[in-house]
N, C-alpha and C positions, 0 to 999 in steps of 0.2 A: 339787630342789637349790636352797636359799635362796641368793639372791645379794644382795650389798649393791649399791645404787645408786652408780653412779660420776658425778662431776661433768661434765657434757657440756663440750666446749670446752676441756678441760685445756691448758695451755700445753706448749711442748716442753720446758721445763726441769723443771716438776714436774707429775706427774700424781697426782690426789687420788682416793683410794679412800674413799668417804664423807666424813665431816667429820674423820676422824682421821688417816689414813695419806697420806703423801706419797712416791710413788715417783718416783726421781731417773733419767730416762732417760740422763742424760749421766754417770752414775757406776756402770758395770757391776761386778758382783761375781762375776767370773771364777771365782773359787775354789769356788763354790757352783752353778755352772750345772748344768743336766741336759742330756742329749742331745735331750730334747723341750722344753725351755723354757731362755730366757736368765735371768740373775740380775742384779738391780740393787739398789741400796742404797736403804733405806727410813727414813723419819723419823717416828716417832711423836709426834704434836703433844701427845699427854697426857703421854707419858713419854720425853721426848727422849734420856735416857740409855740406852734399851733398844737393843740391837743386833738390827736385823731385815733381812731382804732379801725381795725379791719374785721369784717364779718367773713370767715372763711366757710364757705357753703358746703353743706354735705353733698356728697356724690350720689347718694341714694335716692334722692328726691329732686324734682326738678324746681328750680327758682321761678319767680314771676318775672321772667326776663322782658315782657313786654312793658313793664313799669319803669324799667330804668331811665330810658330816655325821657319819658313825660315827667318823671319825679324829678329829673334834674333840671328841668325848665321852671320848677315851682321855686320862687324866690322866698316864700314864707319860711320863717325860722322857727316854726312850731311842729315840724316834721323831722324825724332822725332819718336822713336820706343819703343815698350814696353820692359822693362829689366825683368819685372815679371808681372804675371797675374793671377787672380783666382777668384772664386766666393766668395762673402763675404755677411754677414748679412748687411743690409742697413737700419738702423732704421728710417730715414726720411721717407722711402717709405713703411716700414714695409714688407720687402721682402728681397729676395737674388738677388744680381746683379752680372755682370761680371765687375771687376775693372782692369784697365792697369795702371801699375806704369811706368812713363816714366821720363827721365831726362829733367829738365827744361831748356828751351832756355832762351834768354834775353828777347826778345819781339816779338810781331807780325810784320811782315814787313809792312803790311798795315792793319790798324784796321777795316776798313768799305769801301765798294763800294757805299754806300748810299749817299756819298758826295765826292767832288774832295779832292785830296790830292796832296802833293809836288811830281811833276814828277820826274823820276829817269834818270840820265844823261847816256849816253851810257858808259862812262867809269867805272861808278860805276855798271852797268849792266854787263859788261864785266869781271870785276874783282871780284866782291863780290856776284853776283847773279848767272850767267850762269855756271861757273865752278863747283861750288858745286852742284848745281841742276843736272848738267849733270853726276856727279859722283855718285849721289844718284840713279839716273835713270839707269845708267850702272849696278849698283850693284843689283837692282832690275831685270832689263832685262837679266841679265846674269844666274839669277835663273828661268828665265821663268815667271816671275811676272810682273804686272802693278801697278802703284800707283792710279790712277783713282780719285784723288783729288786734281789736281794741279790746283790753283787759288791764286791770290795775298793775300788773307786773310788767306790762308793755307800755307804761307810761314813765317819762322820765322829767326830772327837773333840769332846767336849762341853768347853766353856770351863772349867767350875767344877771338874772332877775328873779329865780327860782320859780319862774312860770313853767307849766307843763308841756312837754312834747309828746307827739305821737311816736311810738318806736317802730321798730323794723316791720316791714310788710312786703318784703322783697324776696328774702332767703329761702322761702317755701311756698308751697301752694297757698292759695286763699283759704284762711281759716283752719289751716291743717293742725295748728297747735292750739286751737281754742277750746277751752273746756266746755261742756254741754251747757253750763250755766250762761254763758256768754252768746249762746248762738240761739236763733229762733228755732221754734220747734221743727219748721220744714228743714233747716239746716242740720238740726241735731238729728234728724232721721237718716241722713246722707252719711256715708264712711267718712272719714276725716279728709282724705285726699280728693273727695268727690263732692265737697261742698260748694264749689264754685265761686266765681267773683261776686255774685249776687248783685244787690241793689243798694243805694244809700240807706234804705229802710233796714237792712241788716246791720250796717254800721250804728245806727242810731239804737237799735235793740241793744247791741253789745254795750254801747255807752250807758244805756239805762241800768244794765246788769252791773256794770262796772261802779255806777254811782251807788247802787244798792249795797255793794261790799264797801265802798269807802266810809259810807255814813254809819255803816254797822260795825266797821272795824275789824271785819272778818269774812270769810266765805262760809256762810251758815250751811251750806251743802257739801263741804268738803269730805265728809265721812259717809256721803251717800254714793251708792253705786250708780254710774252715769245713765244706764237704763233706767233705773229706779227714777232717778231725777227728771229724765225725759217723759216718763209715764205720768209722774206728778204733774208736770207741766200741761201735758194733754188733758188730764182728767179734770184738772181745777182750774187751769189758766195760768200764765206766768206770774202775773202780779199778785193774783190772789194767793198762789202757793208761797211765793216768797215772803209776803207780808204774814202769812200765817207762822213763819219761822222766828218773827221778831218778838221780844219779850216786852217791848214798849212802843208807843206811837213812833211810827216811821217818819223820820226826818226827810223832808223834800220828798214827800209822797206824790205831789202833782206831777213833777217831771219824770218821776220813776214811773208812776203808773201810765203817763202818757207815752213814754219811750218803750214800756214794756208790752204795749197792747199786741196781742196776738195776730190780730187781723192788720196787715200792713196798710190798709186804707183808712184805718182809725189811728194808726200810730203817729206820734209826733213827727212832723218834719223839722228840718233844721230852723226854719223861720219861727216855729212854734217854741223851739227851746230858747232861741234868741229874744223872743218876746218875753218869755218867763224870767229870764235873766235880767232883762231890763226893768221889768215892773214887777216881778215875783208874783205875777198872778195871770194865769191862762185857764180858759175853761177847758177842763179834761173831758174829752168825749167818753161817754160810757160804753166799753166794750160789749158787744152782743155775744152771749155765750153760743158755742157751736150748737146747731140743730141737734135736738135729742128726740129720740123715737119714743112712741108711746109704749111700747114693749120691747125687751131686748132681742137681738138676733144672736142665736147660740152658735159658736164654733168650737168644737173640742170640749164641750162642757162650760164654757165660759160665754156669759152674756155681754153683748155690745150694744149701747144706746147711741153712739155716734158713728157716722161714715168713716171718720179717720181711724177709730178704734177697730172697726170691723176689718178696714184695709189693712192695718198692720197685722191682726191675726191671720188673714188669708194669706198674706206673704209669707208667714211663718209655717203655713200648711198648705202649699199649693196643690198637693194631691187631692184635697177636699172640694177644690173649687169647681171642677166639672159636674160632680154630683150635685151640687148645691145649685149651679146654673140650670142643670136639666130638671131639677125638681121645681123650679119656678119660685121657690120661697122667697128668694132674695129680691126678686123685682116686686113680688108682692109687699114685702116689707118696706121697700123704698117709697112704694106709691101710697101704701096705707098708713103705715106706722109712722115712718118718717117723714112722709108727705113732702117728698122732694122729686118732683117730675124731671127736674134737670139732670139729677145723678141718675135717674130711671133710664133716660134717653141715652146718657153716656154709656150706661151699662149693656144697652142693647147694641150698641156699636162694639163694645168690648168683646161681648160674646160671639158677634157675627164672624169674626176672623181672628184665629189665633196665630196666624202666620204659617200654616202649611206644615207644620212639623207634626211628628208622631211620638206617641209615649211620654215620658218624662218631660222632654223638650216641650212638648205642645201644653201640658199642664203647667210649666213654668211660664210660658208665654202668656197663657190665658190668665194666670194669676196676676202677673205683671200687669196686664191690660185692665183686669178688674180693679185692681188696687189704684191705678191711675184714674179710672172712671169714678171710684169712690172718693178718692182725695187727689184732685188735680193739682193742689198747691205742693204736694209732696214729692220727694225725688223719684226718678225711675227706679224700680226695685225689681231685680231679676237674678234668681239663681245665685243668691248671696252677695250681689253687688247692689250698691245704692248710690245712685249719682243725681246731684242736681242737673238742670238741663244744660247748664254750662259748666259742669264738673267732670265730663267724661274724659277730657284730656290728662289732667294730673292723676285721676284714678287709674287711668290704663297705664301711665309711667310707672306708677307704684306697683301694680300688679305685674308688669313686665318684668320689674326687678326681681321680684318674688317667686316669678315663675307659678303664680297662683291666680287664677281668675280672669286673666286677659281674654281668654277664649269667650267667656260670658259678655264681656264688653262687645265684642265683635258680633256675638249672636244677637245681642240686644239691638244693636244698629241694623243687622241683616233683617231682623224681625220688625223693623220700623216702629220700634217702641217710642223712639223720641217724636216721630211724626205723630203717632196717637197722642201723645202728651199734649203737643201743640193744638191738636184738633178739639180737645175738651177743655181748654182755657177759656175762661170767661172774657178775657181781654187779651189782645195781641200787641205786646209791646214793640216798639220799633227794633230793639235789640234782637227780637225773636226772628225776623227776616234772614239776617245773615246766618243765624245758628241753623234755620231749618234747612237753608241752602247747602251748609256745611254738611249736615248728617246725609243728605241725599247724595252729595259728592263721595262721602266716606263710604256709602254702601257700595258705590261703583268701585272705588278703589279696593274694597275687600273682595270683590268678585273677579277682579282681574289676577291672574296667576303668574304674569311676567316678572322678572327682576325690577325691583323698584315699585312694587306696588304691594298689596297685601295688609296684614296687620301692622308690619313694621312701617310701612308708608304712613298709615293712619296715626301711629305714634308719634310721628314727627310732624304731621300736619297739626295736630291737636295740641302739640307742645313746642311752641316756636322756640323757646329757651332752652330745650332739652340738648344735652350733647350726645354725640353718636354712641350708641350702645353696643356697637360691634365688639365682640370679645377682644380682638386682636388691638383695638385702639381706645377701648372705653377709658382707660387710665390716663388718656391725653387730654379728655375734657374738650373734644372738639365741638364748638358751638357754631362755627361759621365755616361754610364750604372752603375758603381759603386756606384753613387750617388742616385740611384733610392730607395733603401731600406730606407736610412734614411728619405728621403723625404716622402715616403709613411708612414712611421712609425709617423712622425709629422702630417700627415693628418689623419692617423687613431686615434691618440690621440686627435686631435681637432674634430672629428666626421665629417671629410670632405669626407671620401671615400663612394662612392655610389655603385651601383650594376650595371655591374659587377665591382669587385674590380680592375681589370686590364681592363681600357676602351680601346677604340680604339687607343687613342693617346699613352698610355703605351705600349700597344702590338706592334704598329708600331715602336715607338722608340727602344724597345727591338729587333725587328727583324732587324732594321738598323744598330743597333751599337753591336749586338752580334751574328756574323756570325758563330761563333763556334756552336750554338745551334742546327744547322740542321733545318729541316722542319716539323718534326712530331707534334710538339706542337701545330701548327696552327690548326690542325683538332681536336685535344683534347680539346683546348681552346674554339673551336666552336661547340662543341658536344651538341646534345640535351640530353644527360645524364647529370644530375646535378653532381653526383659524378665523373664523368670523368672530367668535367670541374673544380670541385674543386681540383682534384688530379693535373692536369695541372697547375693551378693557384700556387699551394703549391710548385711543382717541379721548376718553374720559379723563384719564391721568394726565395727558397733555394739557387738556382744557382746564383741569384744576390747577396745575402747576403755574399756568398763565395768570392765576387770579390772584396770586398772592407775591410776596417779595422773595420767598424761598426758591432760588433758581436751581439748585443742584440736589439731586436725589439719586446718588449713584447705587445704593443697595436696591432701591426700587427699580432703576434702570437694569441693574444686572438681573434682577428676577425676571423682568420683561424680556430680557435678551435670550433667555432660554427657548422663548416661544418664537423668536424672531426667524430663525432658519426657516420654519414651516411658511412664514409670511413672505419670506424673500423668494422662496421657491415658486411662488406664484408668478414670479417675472419668468418670461420666456427665453430671454436672451442669456446664453451661458456665460458670456464676458461680463455682462451687467451682474449677474448672481455672484460671479466670483468677486467683483469690485465691492459689491455692497457687504458681502460676508466679511471681506477683509477689513472694511470700516466698522463693523459691528462693535468689536471689543473696545475700540477707541472711543466711540460715541457713548457706550454704555458706561465706561469709566468716567466720562464727563457729568454723567448724571442729567442730561438734557433729554427729556421725555419727548419733548416736540421734534427735536433731531432724530430720535429713534422713530417717531411716527413717519417723518419725512423719508427716512430710509426704507420703511417698510410699505408706505402707502402715498409717496409723493405724487400729486397729480401729473406734474410735468414729466416725471421719470416714468409714470405708467402710460401717459400719452405717446412719449417716445418709443417705450417698449412696444407698444401697440403698433405704432407705424413701422418700426422695424420688423416686427413680427408679420404685418401684412406685406411688406415688401419682400421678406424673405419668402413668405407663402407663395407670392405671386411668381417669384423668381423659380421658385421650386416647382410650380405647376408648369411653367414655361419649359423648363428642362425635362420636367416628366413627359410633357407632350412630344419633345424632340427624341427622347428616348423610345417612347412608344412607336414613333415613325420609324425610327431605325430597327426596331424589333419586328415590326410588320415587314418591312423590306427585306429582312434576313429570312423570314419565313418563305418568300415568294421567289428568292434568288435561283433556287434549283429548277423549278418550273421554266422559269425565264431562260435560264441556260439551255435546256433541253430543247425548248422552241426555237431559241436563236441558233443553236446546232443544227437542228432539222432545216432552218431556212437556209442557213450557210451550205449544208450538204446539198439540198435542192439546187440551190443556185449554182453550187460548183458542178453538179452533174449536169446541169443544163448547159453550163458554159463549156464543159468537157464534150458534151454531144455535139454542141454548135460546132466546136472545133473540129470534131472528127467528122462532121457533115461537110463542112468546108474544105477540109483536106481531100476527100473522096471527090469532090467536084473538081478540086484543082487538078488531081491525078488523072481524072477521066478526061479532063480538058487537054 
């Protein structure tokens, strides 16, 4: 996701995004706020007459960052979409946040669903509402995207011609802010953060529910408990239940019925709705009710006639599942009473392998697999979590922030529950293949205990727009790797960096965002050798500093300089060590991490040090041999002197004897 650079140190009166846009924190634009982002007035310095507003995203939940670039390429004026975006300093919160600059519509179509409003007539809906909404959806669907935030309060009127625009769909997870009324039964069964991007059919269902509210002039379900509403939709069917709430014949019943079909294969597609708008007449396919059993299956004193209802009950009472399976009653009910051999076969697969765990964990895994077998279209439900197959990432992000339930996400993936979900689907969609591959990869990441892996790594792999959650730099809203060094520099200057300097979140964020680094650094960063860890840290920081335009990091360099003497001590040359230590302070003050790395581990310096060491070792060996030879000579010198003295004495005696004999001969002669 490409981000614009925000001007650091922006004042509380004006927050600048790049050189062009000024966000005014003191001037809220309440009419355009989103449940996941506050809105503020924006001044365009190049075009001051333009009406703009900024959505300042919440730091607590991840935005749909992958939508920003594609949305900017859509030229249709039927979407409220960001024209610029970036991370800015936000004085009201004393932190950095993601801001989205959008063109300002005239007004919200419906201000609130908490009270009745003026009903919309069919002509207005057909001329001013449906055509632009369909145009916006078609632009999204053509790019393989979904909106996932269609509801009356997120529709806006365009200032130019009063036609309707689709509102914000970027500032929070898909369908995160959607009331149950506007979500399909399957999506309603998922936790709000785990509903996933879904398919175009999910958006069309939301449009159908929105039309129901608009023609009624109210949300007829506003006083219902969300779970009660969901249960009513399951029991009676979405359209039948909503129609029962009307006190008079339902206007526009054909498109509403077609869009609210609970079976996505029977639900109207965009071309069906367009045909109705053009001719006001399209055959509505009669929705087949869920298959009902001849007799109920009882769980906890409550009888269940459908597989979906039974699945929900077993998820609520996982401890009862193993006994039900062992008794064989469930399989008999599926085959004889419900007459569903496909569900029976899936149930056999579910009971065959609960994932190898024991106790409560095994019960929870078995209950999750049984629920998937009974209701394959529903989310994966396990130990209190409930995620659509493409909703694991945002759900994990929310649970990570709250410190509740993240381990259940990890266990669900380790237990291969997503893979089992894929195995029982009636159809395998093209988008399932990359998801299946991703879950296999996530399982391997969870099993790896090295720095840069584990649950934190999965968090960033499944949430490409999520900022780094390291406690030291979370407030800096680091979304791209090139922003890490500036954030770490600010943390170092403020004394917020702990040990290790690169914690598990920073390491996982680097691994997820910097594919070119390879894998060797994971072992070095987790080494038991302190010098090896320090060198790996310095290498990573030098690499990251080279990614951005921030070239000085004196506080970070000073922090690393504390560990440098141990690295310099690895050089063997005393003169070299003295020289390098003398340069350490100067280089640290300059804040150049690459220069520090060169000081500690310059390849040329290291090679020269090795050459000099080998030469010195060779010279030392030569001198040692000479000394040893002299020592050996000193040990034998006394014996050699004695032997030489004896020889000299013998020779001398012989000479004396010879001289004496010669003298006797001379005298005698």
